[in-house]
C-alpha positions as CSV (number, residue, x, y, z in Angstrom):
1,M,22.8,-22.9,102.7
2,A,26.1,-21.1,103.0
3,E,27.0,-18.8,100.2
4,I,29.3,-20.6,97.8
5,S,32.9,-19.5,97.4
6,W,36.1,-21.0,96.1
7,E,37.3,-21.5,99.7
8,L,34.1,-23.5,100.4
9,F,34.5,-25.5,97.2
10,E,38.2,-26.3,98.0
11,R,37.3,-27.4,101.5
12,Q,34.4,-29.5,100.3
13,V,36.6,-31.3,97.7
14,E,39.5,-31.9,100.1
15,S,37.3,-33.4,102.8
16,C,35.0,-35.4,100.4
17,A,34.6,-39.1,101.2
18,M,31.3,-39.6,99.4
19,C,32.6,-42.5,97.3
20,P,35.5,-45.0,97.5
21,L,37.7,-43.2,94.9
22,H,39.3,-41.1,97.6
23,N,41.0,-44.2,99.1
24,G,44.6,-44.6,98.0
25,I,45.0,-41.5,95.9
26,H,47.9,-39.0,96.2
27,H,46.0,-35.8,95.5
28,K,42.5,-34.6,94.8
29,V,42.4,-32.8,91.5
30,P,39.7,-30.1,91.7
31,G,40.7,-28.3,88.5
32,Q,42.5,-25.1,87.6
33,G,42.7,-22.2,85.2
34,D,41.1,-18.8,84.9
35,R,38.3,-18.7,87.5
36,T,36.4,-16.0,85.5
37,A,36.9,-17.7,82.1
38,P,33.9,-17.7,79.7
39,L,35.1,-21.2,78.5
40,M,35.2,-24.3,80.7
41,L,36.5,-27.7,79.6
42,I,35.3,-30.8,81.5
43,G,37.0,-34.2,81.2
44,E,36.2,-37.5,82.9
45,G,38.8,-38.0,85.7
46,P,42.4,-37.5,86.7
47,G,45.1,-39.9,85.4
48,E,48.3,-40.9,87.0
49,R,50.3,-37.7,86.4
50,E,47.3,-35.6,87.5
51,D,47.0,-37.6,90.7
52,L,50.7,-37.1,91.5
53,E,50.6,-33.4,90.7
54,G,47.1,-32.5,91.9
55,L,46.5,-30.7,88.5
56,A,44.0,-31.5,85.7
57,F,45.3,-32.4,82.2
58,V,49.0,-32.3,82.8
59,G,49.9,-35.7,81.2
60,A,50.2,-36.5,77.4
61,A,46.4,-35.8,76.9
62,G,46.8,-32.5,78.7
63,Q,49.6,-31.5,76.4
64,L,47.6,-32.4,73.4
65,L,44.7,-30.3,74.8
66,T,47.0,-27.3,75.2
67,R,48.1,-27.7,71.5
68,M,44.4,-28.0,70.4
69,L,43.5,-24.7,72.2
70,A,46.7,-23.0,70.8
71,A,45.6,-24.1,67.3
72,I,42.5,-21.8,67.6
73,G,44.6,-19.0,69.2
74,L,43.4,-19.7,72.7
75,P,46.1,-19.8,75.5
76,R,45.4,-22.5,78.0
77,D,45.7,-20.1,81.0
78,R,42.6,-18.2,79.6
79,V,40.2,-21.2,80.2
80,Y,39.1,-23.3,83.2
81,I,39.8,-27.0,83.1
82,C,38.4,-29.7,85.4
83,N,36.9,-33.2,85.4
84,I,33.7,-34.9,86.4
85,V,35.4,-36.8,89.2
86,K,38.1,-35.2,91.3
87,C,39.9,-38.4,92.4
88,R,41.8,-40.8,90.0
89,P,39.8,-44.0,89.3
90,P,42.1,-47.1,89.8
91,F,44.1,-48.0,86.7
92,N,42.6,-45.0,84.9
93,R,39.3,-46.9,84.4
94,N,36.2,-44.9,83.6
95,P,34.4,-43.5,86.6
96,E,31.3,-45.5,87.7
97,P,27.9,-43.8,87.5
98,E,27.6,-43.6,91.4
99,E,31.1,-42.1,91.6
100,M,30.1,-39.4,89.1
101,A,26.9,-38.8,90.9
102,A,28.7,-38.3,94.2
103,C,31.1,-35.8,92.6
104,M,28.4,-33.9,90.7
105,L,27.8,-31.5,93.6
106,H,31.5,-30.3,93.2
107,L,31.1,-29.8,89.5
108,R,27.8,-27.9,89.9
109,M,29.6,-25.6,92.4
110,Q,32.5,-25.0,90.0
111,V,30.1,-24.1,87.2
112,A,28.2,-21.7,89.5
113,L,31.5,-20.1,90.6
114,V,33.2,-19.8,87.1
115,R,29.9,-18.9,85.4
116,P,31.1,-20.0,81.9
117,R,29.2,-19.1,78.8
118,V,30.5,-22.1,76.9
119,I,31.4,-25.6,78.1
120,V,33.3,-28.2,76.1
121,L,32.8,-31.8,77.3
122,L,35.9,-33.9,76.6
123,G,34.9,-37.5,75.8
124,G,31.8,-39.6,76.1
125,T,32.0,-40.0,79.9
126,A,31.8,-36.3,80.6
127,A,29.1,-35.8,77.9
128,K,26.9,-38.7,79.3
129,A,27.2,-37.4,82.9
130,T,26.4,-33.8,81.9
131,L,24.0,-34.0,78.9
132,D,22.5,-37.5,78.4
133,P,23.4,-40.9,79.7
134,N,22.4,-42.5,76.4
135,L,24.7,-40.2,74.3
136,H,27.1,-41.7,71.8
137,I,30.2,-39.4,71.4
138,T,30.8,-40.4,67.7
139,R,27.2,-39.1,66.9
140,A,27.0,-36.2,69.3
141,R,30.4,-34.7,68.9
142,G,30.4,-31.2,67.5
143,Q,26.7,-30.6,68.2
144,W,25.8,-27.5,70.3
145,T,23.2,-27.6,73.1
146,E,22.1,-24.6,75.2
147,R,21.1,-25.2,78.8
148,K,20.3,-22.3,81.2
149,G,22.2,-19.9,79.0
150,I,25.3,-22.0,78.7
151,W,26.3,-23.5,75.3
152,M,27.7,-27.0,75.6
153,M,29.5,-29.1,73.0
154,P,30.9,-32.7,73.3
155,T,34.1,-33.6,71.5
156,Y,36.6,-36.4,71.7
157,H,38.8,-36.7,74.8
158,P,42.4,-35.9,73.9
159,S,43.5,-39.4,75.3
160,F,41.2,-41.0,72.7
161,L,42.8,-38.9,70.0
162,L,46.3,-40.2,71.1
163,R,45.0,-43.7,70.6
164,D,43.1,-43.1,67.4
165,E,44.7,-40.4,65.3
166,S,42.2,-40.9,62.5
167,R,39.7,-38.9,64.6
168,K,41.9,-35.8,64.8
169,R,40.3,-34.2,61.7
170,E,36.8,-34.4,63.4
171,A,38.3,-33.0,66.6
172,W,39.8,-30.1,64.5
173,E,36.4,-29.4,63.1
174,D,35.0,-29.2,66.6
175,M,37.7,-26.8,67.7
176,Q,36.9,-24.6,64.7
177,S,33.2,-24.7,65.7
178,L,34.3,-23.7,69.2
179,K,36.2,-20.7,67.9
180,R,33.1,-19.7,65.8
181,K,30.9,-20.0,68.9
182,L,33.2,-17.9,71.1
183,T,33.4,-15.3,68.3
184,E,29.6,-15.3,67.8
185,L,29.0,-14.7,71.5
186,G,31.6,-11.9,71.7
187,L,33.8,-13.8,74.1
188,Y,37.6,-13.3,74.2
189,P,37.2,-10.0,72.2
190,D,41.0,-9.4,72.4
191,L,41.6,-12.7,70.6
192,Y,38.6,-13.0,68.3
193,G,37.2,-9.4,68.1
194,G,38.5,-8.6,64.7
195,E,37.0,-11.7,63.0
196,T,33.6,-12.3,61.6
197,P,31.8,-15.4,62.9
């Protein structure tokens, strides 16, 4: 197998036709951010704005995510953000299991390239695809799991929080837990170095 690289990853995503999602889209949305970030955030799939711009989390949900990160003192350009699927599902529906399975090769390559120490799974779809297909986000949110040296936590997707503001307090608790985990692991020492976990 060829050694993995960002160039190979980008070529692989751009040429991918492993599921029908690539039909009728404007842009593939591989993800963006700090490619050496200790924190990776994974959502479910691109929406309309993301499809038009080719960038992950740039619509209303992305703006909320930026504010959520800022609330714990973390600039968005210091993290890596992507989705389970790299093509927009029609009408922003949830990706089907076979679509997520087809795209999992791309996600695994991204994780191998970024080598994050912490992954936040945004929403039930991302958490089910990554952790457990039977997971319920309302019960699993805020719980940490370690896999192969990577700490993973599911939380609500920002688009869900835009629809149900009553869940924002729980999401804030999860963001505080994320900040504690980053501090405990000694990540982002310039941001969290002076604080005790």
